[in-house]
PyMOL commands that place a pseudoatom at each C-alpha (Angstrom):
pseudoatom trace, name=CA, resn=MET, resi=1, chain=A, elem=C, hetatm=0, pos=[-150.363, 145.113, 55.608]
pseudoatom trace, name=CA, resn=THR, resi=2, chain=A, elem=C, hetatm=0, pos=[-146.999, 143.428, 55.368]
pseudoatom trace, name=CA, resn=ALA, resi=3, chain=A, elem=C, hetatm=0, pos=[-144.029, 144.499, 57.422]
pseudoatom trace, name=CA, resn=GLN, resi=4, chain=A, elem=C, hetatm=0, pos=[-140.824, 143.100, 58.769]
pseudoatom trace, name=CA, resn=PHE, resi=5, chain=A, elem=C, hetatm=0, pos=[-139.989, 143.574, 62.453]
pseudoatom trace, name=CA, resn=SER, resi=6, chain=A, elem=C, hetatm=0, pos=[-136.435, 142.353, 62.247]
pseudoatom trace, name=CA, resn=PRO, resi=7, chain=A, elem=C, hetatm=0, pos=[-135.054, 139.765, 59.836]
pseudoatom trace, name=CA, resn=ASN, resi=8, chain=A, elem=C, hetatm=0, pos=[-133.764, 137.504, 62.583]
pseudoatom trace, name=CA, resn=ILE, resi=9, chain=A, elem=C, hetatm=0, pos=[-136.715, 137.549, 65.008]
pseudoatom trace, name=CA, resn=SER, resi=10, chain=A, elem=C, hetatm=0, pos=[-139.863, 138.212, 63.000]
pseudoatom trace, name=CA, resn=ASP, resi=11, chain=A, elem=C, hetatm=0, pos=[-142.352, 136.022, 61.253]
pseudoatom trace, name=CA, resn=HIS, resi=12, chain=A, elem=C, hetatm=0, pos=[-145.154, 138.181, 59.839]
pseudoatom trace, name=CA, resn=ASN, resi=13, chain=A, elem=C, hetatm=0, pos=[-147.640, 135.502, 58.804]
pseudoatom trace, name=CA, resn=TYR, resi=14, chain=A, elem=C, hetatm=0, pos=[-151.270, 136.031, 57.884]
pseudoatom trace, name=CA, resn=LEU, resi=15, chain=A, elem=C, hetatm=0, pos=[-153.704, 133.565, 59.418]
pseudoatom trace, name=CA, resn=ARG, resi=16, chain=A, elem=C, hetatm=0, pos=[-157.459, 134.130, 59.521]
pseudoatom trace, name=CA, resn=ASN, resi=17, chain=A, elem=C, hetatm=0, pos=[-157.265, 137.912, 59.802]
pseudoatom trace, name=CA, resn=ILE, resi=18, chain=A, elem=C, hetatm=0, pos=[-154.527, 137.766, 62.445]
pseudoatom trace, name=CA, resn=TYR, resi=19, chain=A, elem=C, hetatm=0, pos=[-150.950, 138.834, 61.891]
pseudoatom trace, name=CA, resn=VAL, resi=20, chain=A, elem=C, hetatm=0, pos=[-148.257, 137.126, 63.909]
pseudoatom trace, name=CA, resn=VAL, resi=21, chain=A, elem=C, hetatm=0, pos=[-145.959, 140.091, 64.294]
pseudoatom trace, name=CA, resn=SER, resi=22, chain=A, elem=C, hetatm=0, pos=[-143.163, 138.299, 66.028]
pseudoatom trace, name=CA, resn=SER, resi=23, chain=A, elem=C, hetatm=0, pos=[-142.603, 134.866, 67.422]
pseudoatom trace, name=CA, resn=TYR, resi=24, chain=A, elem=C, hetatm=0, pos=[-139.418, 133.384, 68.776]
pseudoatom trace, name=CA, resn=ASN, resi=25, chain=A, elem=C, hetatm=0, pos=[-138.019, 131.808, 71.923]
pseudoatom trace, name=CA, resn=SER, resi=26, chain=A, elem=C, hetatm=0, pos=[-138.630, 134.850, 74.111]
pseudoatom trace, name=CA, resn=GLY, resi=27, chain=A, elem=C, hetatm=0, pos=[-142.383, 134.993, 73.381]
pseudoatom trace, name=CA, resn=SER, resi=28, chain=A, elem=C, hetatm=0, pos=[-144.833, 136.166, 70.755]
pseudoatom trace, name=CA, resn=MET, resi=29, chain=A, elem=C, hetatm=0, pos=[-147.181, 138.966, 69.801]
pseudoatom trace, name=CA, resn=ILE, resi=30, chain=A, elem=C, hetatm=0, pos=[-150.258, 139.033, 67.585]
pseudoatom trace, name=CA, resn=THR, resi=31, chain=A, elem=C, hetatm=0, pos=[-152.288, 141.875, 66.176]
pseudoatom trace, name=CA, resn=ASN, resi=32, chain=A, elem=C, hetatm=0, pos=[-155.114, 141.896, 63.667]
pseudoatom trace, name=CA, resn=ASP, resi=33, chain=A, elem=C, hetatm=0, pos=[-155.731, 144.180, 60.732]
pseudoatom trace, name=CA, resn=ASP, resi=34, chain=A, elem=C, hetatm=0, pos=[-157.901, 146.452, 62.884]
pseudoatom trace, name=CA, resn=ALA, resi=35, chain=A, elem=C, hetatm=0, pos=[-154.837, 147.526, 64.918]
pseudoatom trace, name=CA, resn=PHE, resi=36, chain=A, elem=C, hetatm=0, pos=[-155.995, 145.617, 67.998]
pseudoatom trace, name=CA, resn=ILE, resi=37, chain=A, elem=C, hetatm=0, pos=[-153.197, 143.856, 69.836]
pseudoatom trace, name=CA, resn=GLY, resi=38, chain=A, elem=C, hetatm=0, pos=[-154.637, 140.475, 70.751]
pseudoatom trace, name=CA, resn=ALA, resi=39, chain=A, elem=C, hetatm=0, pos=[-151.654, 139.254, 72.726]
pseudoatom trace, name=CA, resn=LEU, resi=40, chain=A, elem=C, hetatm=0, pos=[-148.133, 140.163, 73.747]
pseudoatom trace, name=CA, resn=PHE, resi=41, chain=A, elem=C, hetatm=0, pos=[-146.198, 137.454, 75.532]
pseudoatom trace, name=CA, resn=VAL, resi=42, chain=A, elem=C, hetatm=0, pos=[-142.593, 137.661, 76.675]
pseudoatom trace, name=CA, resn=THR, resi=43, chain=A, elem=C, hetatm=0, pos=[-141.246, 134.673, 78.552]
pseudoatom trace, name=CA, resn=GLU, resi=44, chain=A, elem=C, hetatm=0, pos=[-140.356, 135.359, 82.152]
pseudoatom trace, name=CA, resn=GLU, resi=45, chain=A, elem=C, hetatm=0, pos=[-136.613, 134.990, 81.655]
pseudoatom trace, name=CA, resn=HIS, resi=46, chain=A, elem=C, hetatm=0, pos=[-136.691, 137.583, 78.859]
pseudoatom trace, name=CA, resn=GLN, resi=47, chain=A, elem=C, hetatm=0, pos=[-138.882, 140.159, 80.620]
pseudoatom trace, name=CA, resn=GLY, resi=48, chain=A, elem=C, hetatm=0, pos=[-137.328, 143.507, 81.497]
pseudoatom trace, name=CA, resn=LYS, resi=49, chain=A, elem=C, hetatm=0, pos=[-134.903, 143.401, 78.539]
pseudoatom trace, name=CA, resn=GLY, resi=50, chain=A, elem=C, hetatm=0, pos=[-136.805, 145.702, 76.177]
pseudoatom trace, name=CA, resn=ILE, resi=51, chain=A, elem=C, hetatm=0, pos=[-138.291, 142.955, 73.990]
pseudoatom trace, name=CA, resn=GLY, resi=52, chain=A, elem=C, hetatm=0, pos=[-141.935, 143.863, 74.638]
pseudoatom trace, name=CA, resn=LYS, resi=53, chain=A, elem=C, hetatm=0, pos=[-141.243, 147.561, 74.052]
pseudoatom trace, name=CA, resn=LYS, resi=54, chain=A, elem=C, hetatm=0, pos=[-139.518, 146.782, 70.751]
pseudoatom trace, name=CA, resn=ARG, resi=55, chain=A, elem=C, hetatm=0, pos=[-142.536, 144.774, 69.640]
pseudoatom trace, name=CA, resn=LEU, resi=56, chain=A, elem=C, hetatm=0, pos=[-144.913, 147.577, 70.585]
pseudoatom trace, name=CA, resn=ASP, resi=57, chain=A, elem=C, hetatm=0, pos=[-142.708, 150.131, 68.852]
pseudoatom trace, name=CA, resn=HIS, resi=58, chain=A, elem=C, hetatm=0, pos=[-142.883, 148.008, 65.714]
pseudoatom trace, name=CA, resn=CYS, resi=59, chain=A, elem=C, hetatm=0, pos=[-146.695, 148.007, 65.838]
pseudoatom trace, name=CA, resn=LYS, resi=60, chain=A, elem=C, hetatm=0, pos=[-146.655, 151.766, 66.463]
pseudoatom trace, name=CA, resn=SER, resi=61, chain=A, elem=C, hetatm=0, pos=[-144.660, 152.149, 63.256]
pseudoatom trace, name=CA, resn=LEU, resi=62, chain=A, elem=C, hetatm=0, pos=[-147.415, 150.320, 61.349]
pseudoatom trace, name=CA, resn=TYR, resi=63, chain=A, elem=C, hetatm=0, pos=[-150.534, 151.939, 62.801]
pseudoatom trace, name=CA, resn=PRO, resi=64, chain=A, elem=C, hetatm=0, pos=[-151.404, 155.514, 63.874]
pseudoatom trace, name=CA, resn=ASP, resi=65, chain=A, elem=C, hetatm=0, pos=[-153.444, 154.145, 66.771]
pseudoatom trace, name=CA, resn=LEU, resi=66, chain=A, elem=C, hetatm=0, pos=[-153.615, 150.854, 68.652]
pseudoatom trace, name=CA, resn=GLU, resi=67, chain=A, elem=C, hetatm=0, pos=[-155.908, 149.215, 71.185]
pseudoatom trace, name=CA, resn=LEU, resi=68, chain=A, elem=C, hetatm=0, pos=[-155.567, 146.212, 73.442]
pseudoatom trace, name=CA, resn=GLY, resi=69, chain=A, elem=C, hetatm=0, pos=[-157.439, 144.432, 76.196]
pseudoatom trace, name=CA, resn=ILE, resi=70, chain=A, elem=C, hetatm=0, pos=[-155.684, 143.606, 79.458]
pseudoatom trace, name=CA, resn=TYR, resi=71, chain=A, elem=C, hetatm=0, pos=[-157.063, 141.887, 82.542]
pseudoatom trace, name=CA, resn=LYS, resi=72, chain=A, elem=C, hetatm=0, pos=[-157.657, 144.384, 85.344]
pseudoatom trace, name=CA, resn=GLN, resi=73, chain=A, elem=C, hetatm=0, pos=[-155.675, 142.289, 87.832]
pseudoatom trace, name=CA, resn=ASN, resi=74, chain=A, elem=C, hetatm=0, pos=[-152.570, 142.243, 85.601]
pseudoatom trace, name=CA, resn=ILE, resi=75, chain=A, elem=C, hetatm=0, pos=[-151.009, 145.259, 87.317]
pseudoatom trace, name=CA, resn=ARG, resi=76, chain=A, elem=C, hetatm=0, pos=[-147.505, 144.678, 85.934]
pseudoatom trace, name=CA, resn=ALA, resi=77, chain=A, elem=C, hetatm=0, pos=[-148.717, 144.632, 82.317]
pseudoatom trace, name=CA, resn=ILE, resi=78, chain=A, elem=C, hetatm=0, pos=[-150.940, 147.676, 82.855]
pseudoatom trace, name=CA, resn=SER, resi=79, chain=A, elem=C, hetatm=0, pos=[-147.932, 149.577, 84.210]
pseudoatom trace, name=CA, resn=PHE, resi=80, chain=A, elem=C, hetatm=0, pos=[-145.847, 148.459, 81.210]
pseudoatom trace, name=CA, resn=TYR, resi=81, chain=A, elem=C, hetatm=0, pos=[-148.457, 149.657, 78.698]
pseudoatom trace, name=CA, resn=LYS, resi=82, chain=A, elem=C, hetatm=0, pos=[-148.847, 152.988, 80.501]
pseudoatom trace, name=CA, resn=LYS, resi=83, chain=A, elem=C, hetatm=0, pos=[-145.069, 153.510, 80.295]
pseudoatom trace, name=CA, resn=CYS, resi=84, chain=A, elem=C, hetatm=0, pos=[-145.384, 152.834, 76.559]
pseudoatom trace, name=CA, resn=GLY, resi=85, chain=A, elem=C, hetatm=0, pos=[-147.974, 155.604, 76.160]
pseudoatom trace, name=CA, resn=PHE, resi=86, chain=A, elem=C, hetatm=0, pos=[-151.229, 153.637, 76.406]
pseudoatom trace, name=CA, resn=ILE, resi=87, chain=A, elem=C, hetatm=0, pos=[-154.159, 154.958, 78.425]
pseudoatom trace, name=CA, resn=ILE, resi=88, chain=A, elem=C, hetatm=0, pos=[-157.188, 153.153, 79.843]
pseudoatom trace, name=CA, resn=ILE, resi=89, chain=A, elem=C, hetatm=0, pos=[-160.282, 154.113, 77.861]
pseudoatom trace, name=CA, resn=LYS, resi=90, chain=A, elem=C, hetatm=0, pos=[-162.850, 151.716, 79.326]
pseudoatom trace, name=CA, resn=GLU, resi=91, chain=A, elem=C, hetatm=0, pos=[-163.483, 148.754, 81.571]
pseudoatom trace, name=CA, resn=ARG, resi=92, chain=A, elem=C, hetatm=0, pos=[-165.497, 145.745, 80.397]
pseudoatom trace, name=CA, resn=LEU, resi=93, chain=A, elem=C, hetatm=0, pos=[-166.197, 142.100, 81.022]
pseudoatom trace, name=CA, resn=ASN, resi=94, chain=A, elem=C, hetatm=0, pos=[-164.223, 139.818, 78.710]
pseudoatom trace, name=CA, resn=GLY, resi=95, chain=A, elem=C, hetatm=0, pos=[-166.828, 137.678, 76.957]
pseudoatom trace, name=CA, resn=ASP, resi=96, chain=A, elem=C, hetatm=0, pos=[-164.523, 134.691, 76.575]
pseudoatom trace, name=CA, resn=SER, resi=97, chain=A, elem=C, hetatm=0, pos=[-162.988, 134.478, 80.047]
pseudoatom trace, name=CA, resn=GLY, resi=98, chain=A, elem=C, hetatm=0, pos=[-165.537, 136.265, 82.219]
pseudoatom trace, name=CA, resn=PHE, resi=99, chain=A, elem=C, hetatm=0, pos=[-162.764, 138.384, 83.778]
pseudoatom trace, name=CA, resn=THR, resi=100, chain=A, elem=C, hetatm=0, pos=[-162.864, 142.169, 83.971]
pseudoatom trace, name=CA, resn=GLU, resi=101, chain=A, elem=C, hetatm=0, pos=[-160.458, 143.852, 81.593]
pseudoatom trace, name=CA, resn=TYR, resi=102, chain=A, elem=C, hetatm=0, pos=[-159.372, 147.316, 80.624]
pseudoatom trace, name=CA, resn=VAL, resi=103, chain=A, elem=C, hetatm=0, pos=[-159.319, 148.460, 77.026]
pseudoatom trace, name=CA, resn=MET, resi=104, chain=A, elem=C, hetatm=0, pos=[-156.203, 150.558, 76.549]
pseudoatom trace, name=CA, resn=SER, resi=105, chain=A, elem=C, hetatm=0, pos=[-155.443, 152.858, 73.631]
pseudoatom trace, name=CA, resn=TRP, resi=106, chain=A, elem=C, hetatm=0, pos=[-152.402, 154.533, 72.098]
pseudoatom trace, name=CA, resn=LYS, resi=107, chain=A, elem=C, hetatm=0, pos=[-152.540, 157.274, 69.467]
pseudoatom trace, name=CA, resn=GLU, resi=108, chain=A, elem=C, hetatm=0, pos=[-149.679, 158.658, 67.437]
pseudoatom trace, name=CA, resn=GLU, resi=109, chain=A, elem=C, hetatm=0, pos=[-148.908, 162.269, 68.312]
for i in range(1, 109): cmd.bond("trace and resi %d" % i, "trace and resi %d" % (i + 1))
show_as sticks, trace
zoom trace
């Protein structure tokens, strides 16, 4: 799937089954072709300015449902995703890090 987030802030590159949805000085976001958001990073000085929400909204425009994994102790991010319509669907141990994480899901209404 090819899409453009915004001509001045998006670079939608394909690399080993991972799409870099956006990457610029304020952070980056990646999702794969299974609609799983692998990462959403917004630099600290750019947080709270709507950048993360815009990136999620872009992904929501591409997929009817999305999932992501978030570390259980990352309360601020969990709150952000809940405000964006995601719900916790399960808790699991992350096989790479060994930390407990939530799997969160969003479905188009």
